[in-house]
Kinemage of the C-alpha trace (Angstrom):
@kinemage 1
@onewidth
@group {chain A} dominant
@subgroup {mainchain}
@vectorlist {calphas} color= white
{ca met a 1} P -1.679 18.211 -15.856
{ca lys a 2} L -0.989 15.367 -18.272
{ca ala a 3} L -1.274 11.743 -17.114
{ca ala a 4} L -1.290 8.308 -18.711
{ca lys a 5} L -3.914 5.851 -17.486
{ca ile a 6} L -4.399 2.178 -18.218
{ca leu a 7} L -8.191 2.189 -18.472
{ca glu a 8} L -8.484 -1.562 -18.886
{ca pro a 9} L -6.248 -4.309 -20.275
{ca tyr a 10} L -4.589 -3.199 -23.533
{ca arg a 11} L -6.165 0.260 -23.415
{ca val a 12} L -4.121 3.352 -22.486
{ca asp a 13} L -5.393 6.921 -22.435
{ca ile a 14} L -3.485 10.212 -22.208
{ca cys a 15} L -5.667 12.589 -20.218
{ca asp a 16} L -5.713 15.690 -18.006
{ca ile a 17} L -6.019 15.326 -14.249
{ca ala a 18} L -5.813 17.792 -11.369
{ca glu a 19} L -2.385 18.664 -10.009
{ca pro a 20} L -1.696 17.046 -6.618
{ca gln a 21} L -2.234 18.934 -3.384
{ca val a 22} L 0.969 19.503 -1.412
{ca lys a 23} L 0.488 18.627 2.273
{ca arg a 24} L 2.693 19.815 5.140
{ca glu a 25} L 5.099 16.866 4.871
{ca asp a 26} L 4.978 16.519 1.082
{ca val a 27} L 7.452 17.301 -1.632
{ca leu a 28} L 6.085 18.211 -5.061
{ca ile a 29} L 8.163 16.583 -7.786
{ca arg a 30} L 8.192 17.246 -11.514
{ca val a 31} L 8.680 13.817 -13.064
{ca gln a 32} L 11.445 13.799 -15.655
{ca lys a 33} L 12.044 10.107 -16.318
{ca leu a 34} L 10.044 6.994 -15.515
{ca gly a 35} L 11.312 3.444 -15.917
{ca leu a 36} L 8.757 0.780 -16.774
{ca cys a 37} L 8.622 -2.269 -14.515
{ca gly a 38} L 7.344 -5.769 -15.200
{ca ser a 39} L 4.379 -4.946 -12.963
{ca asp a 40} L 3.399 -2.208 -15.437
{ca leu a 41} L 3.404 -4.765 -18.245
{ca thr a 42} L 1.294 -7.244 -16.289
{ca thr a 43} L -1.158 -4.431 -15.519
{ca tyr a 44} L -1.338 -3.601 -19.238
{ca arg a 45} L -1.982 -7.282 -19.971
{ca gly a 46} L -4.664 -7.567 -17.287
{ca leu a 47} L -2.659 -10.133 -15.336
{ca asn a 48} L -1.848 -8.205 -12.162
{ca pro a 49} L -4.219 -9.395 -9.411
{ca met a 50} L -3.351 -6.418 -7.180
{ca val a 51} L -4.529 -3.819 -9.720
{ca thr a 52} L -7.935 -2.273 -10.240
{ca tyr a 53} L -8.732 -0.081 -13.241
{ca pro a 54} L -8.289 2.624 -14.257
{ca arg a 55} L -4.720 2.811 -12.988
{ca ile a 56} L -1.900 5.300 -13.545
{ca pro a 57} L 1.233 3.092 -13.753
{ca gly a 58} L 4.834 3.759 -12.842
{ca his a 59} L 7.069 3.706 -9.774
{ca glu a 60} L 10.681 3.927 -11.048
{ca ile a 61} L 10.996 7.683 -10.713
{ca ala a 62} L 13.476 10.437 -11.419
{ca gly a 63} L 12.289 13.967 -10.803
{ca glu a 64} L 13.043 17.494 -9.711
{ca ile a 65} L 11.724 19.107 -6.544
{ca val a 66} L 9.568 22.118 -7.384
{ca glu a 67} L 7.846 22.796 -4.048
{ca lys a 68} L 7.877 21.555 -0.460
{ca gly a 69} L 5.385 21.579 2.381
{ca ser a 70} L 5.781 23.701 5.484
{ca ala a 71} L 6.962 20.800 7.662
{ca val a 72} L 9.573 19.470 5.208
{ca ser a 73} L 13.273 19.587 6.096
{ca ser a 74} L 15.255 22.433 4.591
{ca lys a 75} L 17.564 19.989 2.815
{ca phe a 76} L 14.787 19.340 0.263
{ca gln a 77} L 15.135 22.434 -1.883
{ca pro a 78} L 13.508 23.207 -5.243
{ca gly a 79} L 15.784 22.267 -8.120
{ca leu a 80} L 17.274 19.157 -6.504
{ca met a 81} L 17.079 15.855 -8.403
{ca val a 82} L 15.600 12.978 -6.428
{ca ala a 83} L 14.672 9.315 -6.445
{ca val a 84} L 11.508 8.043 -4.752
{ca leu a 85} L 10.767 5.006 -2.586
{ca pro a 86} L 7.348 4.044 -4.002
{ca tyr a 87} L 6.002 1.903 -1.141
{ca thr a 88} L 3.753 2.692 1.812
{ca thr a 89} L 4.113 1.487 5.380
{ca cys a 90} L 1.358 1.118 7.967
{ca gly a 91} L 3.625 1.219 11.018
{ca lys a 92} L 1.367 -1.245 12.844
{ca cys a 93} L 1.787 -4.701 11.272
{ca ser a 94} L 4.316 -7.251 12.544
{ca ser a 95} L 6.965 -6.438 9.926
{ca cys a 96} L 6.706 -2.672 10.436
{ca lys a 97} L 7.046 -3.055 14.194
{ca ile a 98} L 10.435 -4.737 13.814
{ca gly a 99} L 11.710 -2.286 11.224
{ca arg a 100} L 11.217 -4.450 8.134
{ca val a 101} L 8.902 -1.923 6.559
{ca asn a 102} L 9.778 -3.092 3.044
{ca cys a 103} L 7.419 -6.045 3.541
{ca cys a 104} L 4.599 -4.159 5.236
{ca gln a 105} L 1.513 -6.362 5.211
{ca phe a 106} L -0.581 -3.476 3.908
{ca asn a 107} L 1.925 -1.955 1.479
{ca gln a 108} L 0.552 -0.070 -1.512
{ca thr a 109} L 3.098 0.401 -4.272
{ca met a 110} L 2.714 3.316 -6.651
{ca gly a 111} L 1.317 2.178 -9.978
{ca val a 112} L -0.010 -1.072 -8.502
{ca gln a 113} L -2.422 -0.781 -5.567
{ca arg a 114} L -2.551 3.007 -5.995
{ca asp a 115} L -1.904 5.454 -8.818
{ca gly a 116} L 1.680 5.889 -9.926
{ca ala a 117} L 3.990 8.426 -11.505
{ca ala a 118} L 3.025 8.450 -15.189
{ca thr a 119} L 2.052 12.078 -14.599
{ca glu a 120} L 3.758 15.440 -14.886
{ca tyr a 121} L 3.818 15.995 -11.115
{ca ile a 122} L 3.568 13.834 -8.002
{ca ala a 123} L 3.307 14.801 -4.326
{ca val a 124} L 5.272 12.440 -2.075
{ca pro a 125} L 5.951 12.422 1.691
{ca tyr a 126} L 9.470 13.749 2.135
{ca gln a 127} L 10.427 10.586 4.039
{ca lys a 128} L 10.124 8.712 0.724
{ca val a 129} L 12.327 11.134 -1.227
{ca phe a 130} L 16.092 10.706 -1.676
{ca ile a 131} L 18.414 13.367 -3.050
{ca ala a 132} L 20.491 12.060 -5.956
{ca glu a 133} L 22.468 15.057 -7.123
{ca gly a 134} L 25.271 14.229 -9.540
{ca leu a 135} L 23.392 11.412 -11.246
{ca thr a 136} L 21.605 11.734 -14.572
{ca asp a 137} L 17.834 11.474 -14.661
{ca glu a 138} L 18.057 8.041 -16.320
{ca gln a 139} L 20.436 6.790 -13.643
{ca ile a 140} L 18.061 8.025 -10.948
{ca ala a 141} L 15.111 6.256 -12.562
{ca cys a 142} L 17.058 2.981 -12.259
{ca val a 143} L 17.793 3.380 -8.539
{ca glu a 144} L 14.595 1.739 -7.258
{ca pro a 145} L 14.788 -1.470 -9.345
{ca leu a 146} L 18.512 -1.851 -8.560
{ca ser a 147} L 17.748 -1.440 -4.854
{ca val a 148} L 15.538 -4.547 -4.985
{ca gly a 149} L 18.611 -6.580 -5.918
{ca trp a 150} L 20.653 -4.797 -3.239
{ca his a 151} L 18.058 -5.810 -0.655
{ca ala a 152} L 18.401 -9.444 -1.754
{ca ser a 153} L 22.160 -9.255 -1.224
{ca asn a 154} L 21.533 -7.960 2.298
{ca arg a 155} L 19.038 -10.735 2.971
{ca ala a 156} L 21.777 -13.206 1.981
{ca cys a 157} L 24.196 -11.691 4.524
{ca ile a 158} L 26.993 -11.973 1.973
{ca thr a 159} L 30.685 -11.640 2.762
{ca thr a 160} L 33.821 -11.213 0.684
{ca glu a 161} L 34.415 -14.952 1.082
{ca asp a 162} L 31.144 -15.940 -0.546
{ca ile a 163} L 30.581 -17.272 -4.039
{ca ile a 164} L 27.179 -16.009 -5.132
{ca leu a 165} L 25.168 -17.562 -7.948
{ca val a 166} L 22.412 -15.377 -9.384
{ca phe a 167} L 19.715 -17.020 -11.491
{ca gly a 168} L 18.365 -14.494 -13.986
{ca cys a 169} L 20.048 -11.487 -15.600
{ca gly a 170} L 17.080 -9.191 -16.018
{ca val a 171} L 17.100 -5.818 -14.291
{ca ile a 172} L 16.480 -7.237 -10.805
{ca gly a 173} L 19.054 -9.988 -11.191
{ca leu a 174} L 21.588 -7.497 -12.529
{ca gly a 175} L 20.888 -5.342 -9.486
{ca ala a 176} L 21.762 -8.291 -7.258
{ca ile a 177} L 24.901 -8.986 -9.309
{ca ala a 178} L 25.999 -5.355 -9.070
{ca ala a 179} L 25.394 -5.265 -5.314
{ca cys a 180} L 27.275 -8.502 -4.625
{ca ser a 181} L 30.165 -7.460 -6.839
{ca phe a 182} L 30.293 -3.999 -5.251
{ca lys a 183} L 30.562 -5.734 -1.872
{ca lys a 184} L 33.498 -7.738 -3.306
{ca ser a 185} L 31.885 -11.161 -3.396
{ca thr a 186} L 32.566 -13.530 -6.284
{ca val a 187} L 29.528 -13.682 -8.569
{ca ile a 188} L 28.378 -16.361 -10.989
{ca ala a 189} L 25.619 -15.167 -13.336
{ca val a 190} L 23.277 -17.736 -14.871
{ca asp a 191} L 20.794 -17.176 -17.676
{ca ile a 192} L 19.686 -18.795 -20.953
{ca asp a 193} L 20.413 -15.662 -22.990
{ca asn a 194} L 24.058 -15.071 -23.914
{ca gly a 195} L 23.385 -11.378 -24.495
{ca lys a 196} L 22.159 -11.015 -20.913
{ca leu a 197} L 25.197 -12.912 -19.679
{ca glu a 198} L 27.446 -10.412 -21.416
{ca lys a 199} L 25.559 -7.647 -19.644
{ca ala a 200} L 26.090 -9.483 -16.343
{ca lys a 201} L 29.862 -9.227 -16.869
{ca gln a 202} L 29.512 -5.449 -17.162
{ca phe a 203} L 27.645 -5.448 -13.853
{ca gly a 204} L 30.404 -7.343 -12.052
{ca ala a 205} L 29.896 -11.075 -12.634
{ca lys a 206} L 33.239 -12.900 -12.611
{ca tyr a 207} L 31.763 -16.025 -14.202
{ca thr a 208} L 28.803 -16.550 -16.533
{ca leu a 209} L 27.039 -19.830 -17.266
{ca asn a 210} L 24.316 -20.595 -19.792
{ca ala a 211} L 21.842 -22.861 -18.016
{ca arg a 212} L 21.107 -24.699 -21.275
{ca cys a 213} L 24.687 -25.892 -21.705
{ca lys a 214} L 25.119 -29.623 -21.197
{ca asn a 215} L 28.142 -29.142 -18.950
{ca phe a 216} L 26.452 -26.582 -16.686
{ca glu a 217} L 26.745 -28.716 -13.545
{ca glu a 218} L 30.375 -29.632 -14.272
{ca glu a 219} L 31.350 -25.997 -14.829
{ca leu a 220} L 29.644 -24.990 -11.599
{ca lys a 221} L 31.469 -27.682 -9.644
{ca his a 222} L 34.762 -26.560 -11.149
{ca ile a 223} L 34.212 -22.917 -10.199
{ca thr a 224} L 33.161 -23.789 -6.649
{ca ser a 225} L 35.747 -26.548 -6.034
{ca gly a 226} L 32.964 -29.110 -5.923
{ca asn a 227} L 31.106 -27.460 -3.044
{ca gly a 228} L 28.461 -25.437 -4.857
{ca pro a 229} L 27.891 -21.710 -4.339
{ca ser a 230} L 27.543 -20.485 -0.783
{ca val a 231} L 24.586 -18.285 -1.801
{ca val a 232} L 21.989 -18.639 -4.552
{ca ile a 233} L 19.787 -15.658 -5.415
{ca glu a 234} L 16.780 -16.550 -7.569
{ca ala a 235} L 15.559 -13.689 -9.769
{ca val a 236} L 13.639 -15.637 -12.420
{ca gly a 237} L 10.445 -16.863 -10.801
{ca ser a 238} L 10.474 -20.326 -12.360
{ca pro a 239} L 9.670 -23.601 -10.550
{ca arg a 240} L 12.793 -25.080 -12.126
{ca thr a 241} L 15.147 -22.433 -10.765
{ca phe a 242} L 13.367 -22.474 -7.403
{ca thr a 243} L 14.215 -26.143 -6.913
{ca lys a 244} L 17.595 -25.943 -8.634
{ca ala a 245} L 18.669 -23.285 -6.119
{ca val a 246} L 18.264 -25.781 -3.277
{ca asp a 247} L 19.918 -28.565 -5.274
{ca ile a 248} L 23.106 -26.672 -6.110
{ca val a 249} L 23.724 -24.470 -3.056
{ca cys a 250} L 26.451 -25.721 -0.762
{ca phe a 251} L 25.957 -27.352 2.618
{ca ala a 252} L 25.169 -24.643 5.206
{ca gly a 253} L 24.352 -22.356 2.279
{ca arg a 254} L 21.818 -19.600 1.835
{ca val a 255} L 19.024 -19.297 -0.738
{ca val a 256} L 17.219 -16.003 -1.373
{ca tyr a 257} L 14.149 -15.771 -3.585
{ca ile a 258} L 13.287 -12.465 -5.247
{ca gly a 259} L 11.185 -14.007 -7.996
{ca tyr a 260} L 7.955 -15.841 -7.362
{ca thr a 261} L 6.213 -18.418 -9.498
{ca lys a 262} L 2.611 -18.653 -10.637
{ca glu a 263} L 2.776 -22.417 -10.278
{ca lys a 264} L 3.236 -24.670 -7.282
{ca val a 265} L 6.806 -25.804 -6.612
{ca lys a 266} L 7.738 -29.312 -5.469
{ca tyr a 267} L 10.854 -29.723 -3.314
{ca asn a 268} L 12.906 -32.564 -1.956
{ca thr a 269} L 12.730 -31.164 1.558
{ca lys a 270} L 15.424 -33.561 2.762
{ca leu a 271} L 17.968 -31.067 1.442
{ca phe a 272} L 16.552 -28.296 3.639
{ca val a 273} L 17.594 -30.292 6.691
{ca ser a 274} L 20.621 -32.256 5.486
{ca lys a 275} L 22.267 -29.093 4.159
{ca glu a 276} L 20.913 -26.998 7.055
{ca leu a 277} L 19.948 -24.251 4.638
{ca asp a 278} L 18.855 -20.693 5.317
{ca ile a 279} L 15.999 -20.018 2.892
{ca lys a 280} L 14.649 -16.479 2.655
{ca gly a 281} L 12.320 -14.354 0.603
{ca ser a 282} L 13.267 -10.841 -0.507
{ca arg a 283} L 10.768 -8.077 -1.192
{ca asn a 284} L 11.177 -4.443 -2.212
{ca ala a 285} L 13.892 -2.394 -0.471
{ca leu a 286} L 14.643 -0.229 2.543
{ca asp a 287} L 15.624 3.450 2.688
{ca glu a 288} L 19.295 2.719 3.300
{ca glu a 289} L 19.379 0.386 0.293
{ca leu a 290} L 18.235 3.127 -2.075
{ca leu a 291} L 20.955 5.321 -0.605
{ca ala a 292} L 23.511 2.544 -1.091
{ca val a 293} L 22.565 2.226 -4.767
{ca ile a 294} L 22.837 5.991 -5.231
{ca asp a 295} L 26.335 5.804 -3.741
{ca met a 296} L 27.265 2.879 -5.994
{ca leu a 297} L 26.129 4.740 -9.098
{ca ser a 298} L 27.852 7.923 -7.946
{ca val a 299} L 31.294 6.268 -8.031
{ca gly a 300} L 30.703 5.067 -11.587
{ca lys a 301} L 31.157 1.336 -11.012
{ca val a 302} L 28.052 0.422 -13.009
{ca asp a 303} L 26.935 1.714 -16.398
{ca val a 304} L 23.291 1.473 -15.476
{ca cys a 305} L 22.109 3.355 -18.559
{ca ser a 306} L 23.277 0.400 -20.652
{ca leu a 307} L 20.165 -1.367 -19.328
{ca ile a 308} L 17.918 0.952 -21.339
{ca thr a 309} L 16.880 -0.708 -24.578
{ca gln a 310} L 14.032 1.603 -25.649
{ca arg a 311} L 13.007 5.188 -25.001
{ca phe a 312} L 9.536 6.682 -25.458
{ca ser a 313} L 7.737 9.866 -24.438
{ca ile a 314} L 4.802 9.847 -22.041
{ca asp a 315} L 2.494 10.409 -25.016
{ca gln a 316} L 3.776 7.094 -26.406
{ca leu a 317} L 3.116 4.990 -23.313
{ca asp a 318} L 0.578 2.877 -25.201
{ca lys a 319} L 3.143 2.245 -27.932
{ca ala a 320} L 5.814 1.396 -25.365
{ca leu a 321} L 3.655 -1.167 -23.552
{ca ser a 322} L 2.375 -2.600 -26.818
{ca phe a 323} L 5.955 -3.054 -28.048
{ca trp a 324} L 6.976 -4.755 -24.799
{ca asp a 325} L 3.937 -7.010 -24.918
{ca ala a 326} L 4.707 -8.097 -28.498
{ca ser a 327} L 8.514 -8.337 -28.189
{ca pro a 328} L 9.502 -9.097 -24.580
{ca ala a 329} L 12.845 -10.626 -25.573
{ca lys a 330} L 13.915 -7.270 -27.032
{ca val a 331} L 13.311 -5.343 -23.813
{ca thr a 332} L 15.535 -4.943 -20.782
{ca lys a 333} L 14.409 -1.516 -19.612
{ca ile a 334} L 12.035 0.964 -21.239
{ca met a 335} L 12.517 4.583 -20.213
{ca ile a 336} L 9.692 7.141 -20.460
{ca ser a 337} L 10.462 10.873 -20.721
{ca phe a 338} L 8.229 13.887 -19.990
């Protein structure tokens, strides 16, 4: 079967590999659409420390069941469209033992620590497969990245009374905005790109602020009656937004970090204590969060396909990654078809 491999930084090859073996608890899936993630770009650039080469990229999957193993539930029937949870769990580490399997210490994400879904077929344990009938293949391919933002909203323990500020209106930030809005919280979207801020409105943001505006702090105080937002979700991964989150969140507020920086971050830790803040990280997503996103998309509240800025075939994966590498500002989501 056909597969796309990143052989080394900036070198992609379309090749033939053996079809996967279907084990007793596996579902064989014909991949129809594959969204490209920022991790795929960093792998292409040679900047992903978790990747060894060659590597088949891809973990944002939409596909059709074509076969199932003998021990797979009867609900997984050939012809059904599905999304895939692309992470592994060891079941033995401290996080797995308490049910937080999304941050398994020994997780291996498809396309990162192990080969991904830039292939015609993949075999996946049925426990990682989620039926998404009624959605288009492009909607299904967006479920996993949106679920990362949904997980962040759960980590923040948001309520309908909360005012949520989300730093960053890329795909992950928009996922957090959509989740918070769907849960009927008030959302403030912050970015430096006015085009992305317009997109944030479509995903449910009530207010949008350009972080480069001189009156940013005044506008934020006005919206929040001088208190600051009750929750800040950071989806940029910048030292500046990491510290700004703590500065602007209200007293007794909550800060959730999805992004992570490559540089060290310096804090005024006095605010941790004086504001009595809850500060949390947010990683990946849980089964129920993928299901929640599928439900959200099913009721048509979010035009998720508006995220897609470019479309390529699997034979053009090199071209797609090269384009993204050269013109990152022009890309929100690249969709690969088979």
